[in-house]
C-alpha atoms as one frame of an Amber mdcrd trajectory, in Angstrom:
protein
  46.882   5.495  26.320  47.795   5.688  30.105  47.372   2.695  32.426  47.616
   1.824  36.332  46.668  -1.337  37.509  43.669  -3.086  39.896  43.984  -5.981
  41.624  41.021  -8.473  41.010  40.913 -11.989  42.580  44.859 -11.897  42.533
  45.290 -10.943  38.920  46.373  -7.494  37.865  43.752  -5.518  35.772  44.488
  -2.576  33.691  42.888   0.279  33.923  42.885   2.536  30.984  43.488   6.272
  31.846  41.344   8.841  30.019  42.696  12.870  30.277  39.447  15.251  29.403
  39.010  18.728  30.344  36.751  18.224  32.724  36.715  19.013  36.427  35.851
  15.736  38.501  36.593  12.133  38.073  34.219   9.160  37.043  34.918   5.433
  36.457  33.683   3.257  34.308  33.206  -0.905  34.240  32.230  -2.286  31.149
  32.109  -6.212  30.563  34.855  -8.393  29.658  36.820  -6.678  32.790  37.370
  -3.277  31.217  37.782  -0.740  33.736  38.260   3.067  32.635  38.633   6.142
  34.591  37.608   9.699  33.456  39.859  12.355  34.756  40.860  15.807  34.605
  43.879  17.269  32.396  47.016  16.560  35.173  45.571  14.655  37.246  48.443
  12.692  38.858  48.160   8.564  38.956  49.088   8.644  42.969  45.449  10.441
  42.731  44.082   8.065  40.622  44.980   5.183  42.692  43.856   6.553  45.448
  40.174   7.106  43.228  40.412   2.975  42.889  41.354   2.296  46.178  38.266
   4.103  47.821  36.043   2.867  45.544  37.502  -0.949  45.297  34.008  -2.567
  46.406  31.451  -0.926  43.393  34.247  -1.689  40.959  34.186  -5.479  42.635
  30.591  -5.302  42.526  30.353  -4.069  38.832  33.171  -7.010  37.341  31.282
  -9.662  39.220  27.760  -8.624  38.185  29.835  -8.901  34.501  30.689 -12.281
  35.229  27.384 -13.815  33.858  26.545 -11.075  31.215  25.501 -12.335  27.821
  28.413 -11.526  25.703  26.404 -12.553  22.259  26.399  -8.736  22.241  29.918
  -8.356  21.860  30.520  -9.874  18.117  27.451  -9.432  15.136  27.732 -11.804
  12.155  24.588 -10.049  11.173  22.901 -14.202  10.660  19.822 -15.809  11.823
  18.609 -15.095  15.255  20.940 -13.028  16.534  18.776 -10.616  19.403  18.383
  -7.141  18.264  16.286  -4.535  20.659  13.949  -1.922  19.381  11.686   0.052
  21.645  13.220  -2.200  24.513  11.999  -5.010  23.116  13.730  -8.368  21.591
  13.424  -9.052  18.293  15.252 -12.137  16.621  17.265 -11.045  13.069  15.189
 -13.145  10.087  17.146 -12.696   6.556  14.830 -13.743   4.237  16.630 -14.351
   1.153  14.047 -12.919  -1.706  15.455 -13.368  -5.891  12.527 -11.666  -7.252
  14.050  -8.597  -5.874  16.425  -8.694  -8.556  16.574  -6.318 -11.368  18.810
  -5.459 -14.592  20.759  -2.742 -12.793  21.909  -5.721 -10.515  21.000  -3.127
  -7.686  20.486  -4.665  -3.687  17.098  -4.124  -2.208  15.999  -4.922   1.201
  12.971  -4.507   2.847  13.272  -4.489   7.044  10.186  -5.022   9.034   8.810
  -5.828  12.532   6.982  -9.281  12.231   5.964 -10.607  15.946   8.780 -11.618
  17.567  11.331 -11.116  14.470  12.938  -8.729  12.591  12.601  -9.442   9.295
  15.043  -8.342   6.195  14.068  -9.428   2.823  16.459  -8.679   0.393  18.609
  -9.769  -2.569  22.130  -9.048  -1.216  22.800 -10.890   2.277  26.317 -10.298
   2.512  27.429  -9.035   6.206  28.342  -5.571   5.432  25.027  -4.901   3.602
  22.874  -6.423   5.869  25.001  -4.304   8.617  24.514  -1.090   6.750  20.862
  -1.839   6.053  19.875  -1.985   9.497  21.712   1.093  10.556  19.591   2.556
   8.453  16.542   1.078   9.216  17.390   2.312  12.837  18.202   6.114  12.084
  14.989   6.154  10.441  13.180   4.584  13.140  15.165   6.583  15.654  13.877
  10.069  13.701  10.435   9.550  13.707  10.380   8.491  17.359  12.497  11.230
  18.757   9.950  13.719  16.841   7.211  11.878  18.770   8.540  12.307  21.810
   9.430  15.813  21.811   5.935  15.787  21.229   5.306  14.853  24.458   7.851
  16.159  26.093   6.582  19.170  25.708   2.811  18.385  26.154   4.132  17.183
  29.549   6.452  19.101  31.319   6.205  22.891  31.329  10.132  23.143  32.020
  10.694  21.020  28.931   8.592  23.868  26.357  10.388  26.006  27.704  13.908
  25.282  25.658  14.282  25.751  22.388  17.187  23.746  20.635  18.550  25.448
  17.303  18.565  22.038  15.648  18.219  18.424  16.680  19.726  15.959  14.507
  20.513  11.965  14.744  23.449  10.733  13.930  25.658   7.795  14.385  27.728
   8.022  18.025  29.656   4.964  19.221  29.873   6.379  22.673  27.248   8.476
  23.842  23.726   8.519  23.156  23.200  12.506  22.771  25.297  15.620  22.738
  24.634  18.970  23.054  27.202  21.941  22.090  27.213  25.923  22.499  25.414
  26.336  19.146  22.107  24.944  20.634  22.457  22.063  18.438  21.813  18.323
  19.844  22.362  15.199  18.461  20.725  12.306  18.906  22.259   8.705  18.453
  20.775   7.218  15.316  20.565   3.783  17.624  17.735   5.450  20.128  15.391
   3.516  18.798  16.634   0.266  20.418  15.722   1.869  23.948  12.684   1.584
  25.726  10.327   5.232  25.782  11.243   5.704  29.277  15.194   5.756  28.405
  14.199   7.363  25.101  12.720   9.872  27.062  15.412  10.469  29.458  18.347
  11.489  26.914  16.703  13.948  25.008  15.417  15.726  28.389  18.979  15.323
  29.446  20.388  17.287  26.232  17.778  19.777  26.030  18.329  20.709  29.755
  22.277  21.367  28.325  20.670  24.037  26.299  20.402  25.709  29.494  23.028
  24.342  31.697  26.476  23.134  29.704  27.779  21.364  32.493  26.384  18.537
  34.796  25.561  20.363  37.683  23.475  20.196  40.497  21.007  22.864  38.969
  21.232  20.922  36.018  20.088  17.301  37.522  17.816  19.681  39.373  16.550
  20.579  35.889  16.712  17.034  34.462  14.395  15.728  37.304  11.623  18.045
  36.691  11.020  16.654  33.188  12.183  12.816  34.136  11.437  12.342  37.861
  12.738   9.135  37.702  16.018   9.716  35.910  18.297   8.099  38.646  16.461
   4.624  38.147  16.814   4.917  34.117  20.040   5.804  34.483  21.308   3.066
  36.520  19.363   0.455  33.978  21.090   1.975  30.967  24.209   1.305  33.035
  23.298  -2.324  33.103  22.196  -2.905  29.720  24.136  -0.705  27.420  26.253
  -2.774  26.347  23.338  -4.948  24.413  23.000  -1.878  22.137  24.901  -2.843
  19.454  24.835  -3.081  15.762
């Protein structure tokens, strides 16, 4: 991966250059002083350096803000008291070791539920990988239920949304994006979306539905998004600030 540098507090931070088939240049600043510049193919490094310089104040503000971020979300050990989100609220993981779930076939079993301020998993297998996979499945199931409910809600609330018909809406694991839409009108939604508050879930669903009409991020596209989700800009800003918390 190509890199250029950005001066921060007297140090040269490496900036990853990600080339894609696109028209615009964008910047992304993440925790741990991680900077990315996403650019169209064949854009020169000199131009990218100019973009960094022109946006240096914004980059500095983001880097300074992330100095105080909670890095507990960067590494998961799947042990008691780790924080996980569900529907925008924090819950502490509680692993209840239940040997009553043992069986002749030595199969692993678990039961997951929200109880008070805890996300409880009652299980006869508390190995890290098993807990991780069990949580992934639980979040995916919850996400499938919530997405169908919110699609119904948006159809009732918005005539513009109601007029859009995808060929398929599918929930699947996606590491870096909340949703996607392809030219066959199939929409994919991240299986962790149930971690988010409802307004963010609604925005992501609406965003991908609007791609059925506009397969781009043009002014017309965002005008349609705004008709369905009037405060979408606030939600996008909130997601950018809090995205790092929603991990498994």
